[in-house]
C-alpha positions as CSV (number, residue, x, y, z in Angstrom):
1,X,-0.9,37.6,-7.7
2,X,-4.5,36.8,-8.3
3,X,-6.7,35.3,-5.5
4,X,-6.8,31.8,-7.4
5,X,-3.0,31.7,-7.8
6,X,-2.6,32.7,-4.1
7,X,-4.9,29.9,-3.1
8,X,-3.2,27.4,-5.1
9,X,0.2,28.4,-3.9
10,X,-1.0,28.0,-0.2
11,X,-2.6,24.7,-1.0
12,X,0.6,23.4,-2.9
13,X,2.7,24.6,0.2
14,X,0.4,22.7,2.5
15,X,0.6,19.6,0.4
16,X,4.4,19.6,0.2
17,X,4.7,20.1,4.1
18,X,2.1,17.3,4.6
19,X,3.8,14.8,2.4
20,X,6.9,14.5,4.6
21,X,9.2,17.3,3.1
22,X,9.7,18.5,6.6
23,X,9.4,15.5,8.9
24,X,7.3,12.4,8.9
25,X,4.5,12.2,6.3
26,X,1.0,13.0,7.3
27,X,-1.9,10.7,5.8
28,X,-4.6,12.8,4.2
29,X,-8.2,12.3,5.0
30,X,-10.9,12.0,2.1
31,X,-14.5,12.4,2.3
32,X,-17.2,12.1,-0.4
33,X,-21.0,12.5,-0.1
34,X,-23.8,12.0,-2.5
35,X,-27.3,13.2,-1.5
36,X,-30.5,12.5,-3.4
37,X,-33.8,14.4,-2.8
38,X,-36.9,15.5,-4.5
39,X,-35.1,18.5,-5.9
40,X,-32.1,16.7,-7.4
41,X,-28.7,15.2,-6.6
42,X,-26.0,16.9,-4.7
43,X,-22.4,15.7,-4.8
44,X,-19.7,17.0,-2.4
45,X,-16.3,16.0,-1.0
46,X,-13.0,17.2,0.4
47,X,-9.4,16.5,1.3
48,X,-7.9,17.3,4.6
49,X,-4.5,17.2,6.5
50,X,-4.1,17.3,10.2
51,X,-1.2,17.2,12.6
52,X,-1.4,18.2,16.3
53,X,-3.3,21.4,16.5
54,X,-3.1,22.3,12.7
55,X,-5.8,21.1,10.5
56,X,-6.3,22.1,6.8
57,X,-9.5,21.0,4.9
58,X,-10.2,21.8,1.2
59,X,-13.9,20.9,0.2
60,X,-15.6,20.8,-3.2
């Protein structure tokens, strides 16, 4: 299994478990940032899930 497929499989597993497949649903956290400077524009963001001591954050 390639690293990309493994990462996607793990992300899908986390998404399914976070959407209530095993208990109460967990509301995701979404963040987006836009930065403007003299050297250009920078866009970033991410999606996260958290329940108890477990947190998963995927940024782009």
